C-alpha positions, 0 to 999 in steps of 0.5 A: 134120383135127378137122373131118373127124371132126366131119363124119363123126360128123354124118353118122352121127348124121343117119342115126340120128335125125330130129333130125339135124344139117342140111346147113346146120348141118354146113356152118356147123360145118365152116367154124367148125371150120376157122377155129378150127383155122387160128387162130394160137393153135390152129396154135401149140398143134397144132405144139407137140403135134406136136413133142413127140409126132411128132418124137421118133419120127423119126430126125432130131427136130431137123429135124422140129421145124424143119420144123413151126416153118417149115411147119405152118401151110401144111400145116394150111391145105392139109389142113383146107381140102382135106378140109373145105371144098373136099371138101365133107365135109357132102356126102360124108357124105350130109347135103346130098344129100337135101332136108331136111324138118327145121327147123334147130335147135341142136346138142346136146352129144351130137351134137357129141361123137359127131361129133368122135369119129367124125371122129378115127376117120376121120382115123386111117384108112389111106385118109385118111392116104394121101390127105393124103400125096398131096395135100400132096406135090402143088401145095398144099404141096410144089409151092410155092416154097421147098420142097426136093426132100426135101419129099415124103419129109418128108410121107411120113414125118411125116403118117402119124404126125401125123394120128392124133396130131391125131385124139387131140388132137381127142378130148381137146379135144372139150368145148372145141371143141364150146363154141367152134365150135357153142356146146354142152357 
């Protein structure tokens, strides 16, 4: 999710400046962000945040916490890979549709922080959340072996709360992410 915000910001930055991030830079940044978000440490941190913020808002907080412990890694893999890599977010943002006349160069801290802020906004949009709910209710997650019949309802109840929370975490961790993923800030 964090990556979607990053890519959305890159798209806006590219439209505004001839020094904008290129398609190749965007794709490399996207892959690096997904790798970071799906690391064991990042998944554990994201899961703890969701349990602390999202689960208390639900009727059965204990069931929510158990579900996050059991399934968050699989959910995150579906969402991050779907929106960022399979969906080719860089192309969706228009960064890969035109021939680049710009020479690749290093990201700036300002570009990275702007991209992450815009990605966080994108993650909180109703349309993005609805697409995420539909995707997780399908074959990638609820359609896999081991999920109960109530999986689609769980997704419908948790994801609309979880995505904006994860978007907020993305904003809170902007400097760390920019340093780790693209080496700036």
